N, C-alpha and C positions, 0 to 999 in steps of 0.2 A: 240106302242107300235108294235114289227115288228112279228107279229106273220106266225108260220114258220113248213112248211113242208118238216126235210131234206130232204126227195124220192126223193122232187121236185130239189133238187139239181142235182140229182145223175143219172148216166144212168145205163144200163141196170145191168155192170160189179157189178156196186157200189163205182163206181170213178164218181172226185166229173164231173161231164158235161159239164157245159160253159167250152170253151174252153182259150176265153178272155177274157177284156172287164169286166166292169164293174160286169155280175152278175157271172167271175169265183174269184171276187174279195170279190164276197155276199158271195161268195160257202166255199172260203176258210176260211172266217171268220166264216163262220156256225161251221164247221167242226170242225176248232180251238178251239171256243170256247166246243163245245163238246167233244171232246179230253180232254179241262182242266177239267169239271165239272166229268166227267166221270170216275174219274181217281184217287181212290180210296188204292193208292198204301201209300203215304202217304209223295209223293215225285212227286204230281201234277208239270201239266205241265206250263209255267209260261204263265196266260189265254193274250189272247189275244190282242193290244190293242184296244178299240174302231175303228170301219169302219169309221165312220160319226166325228166326231172330232181331230183322233188318234192322243189324247190328253193321253189318262190314257187310265188302261190296267179294259178291265173288270168284274168285280164281276160276280160271276157266280155258282152260284148251286142248285139238282136237287131239281124242288118240288114234290107235298105230292102225285104228280100222276105222279111222274115221266118224267115229261118234262124235261127243263132243261130250268131256267130264270134267265139273265143275262141283266145286269143294267151299266150304266157307270157313275162316279159317278164325270165326270166333267162336262158333258154335258141333264147328266140324260137320253139320249137314253137307253134305255129298248127293252125289249124281249122275247120272250118264245120255244124254238124247242123242237115239239116233234118228233116221229118213227126215233129217234135216234138208237134207241133199238139194237144193229147184230150190226150197220154199222160197218164200216171201223173207224171209226175213235171212237172209245166203245171202251173203255177201266176199265173198269167197272168189269170183267172178269179176267183181268191184275189181277197175281201174287204180292202175299205182297212178296216188299226187303226183304229180311234177316236184321239183325242187330245187 
């Protein structure tokens, strides 16, 4: 299981810190998971593909303690993301779409 504190991937302004390479790819994956799991509008962003196997979109939900828990159904890689609240990818306060 990957245990991630999202702030470890962010710079002082709150943007993704790593500029390139594997660290950038891992950071991008985590912020995409946060955006997907925190969107409560009913029009959630598509779940990102697993960074490890790239075969399947991950399943991600908010846990009872507000961490985001994700898992890949194809390769069973999983993780937990904390300290995502208030980040640029926290979409939990986004207004619901009227329909």
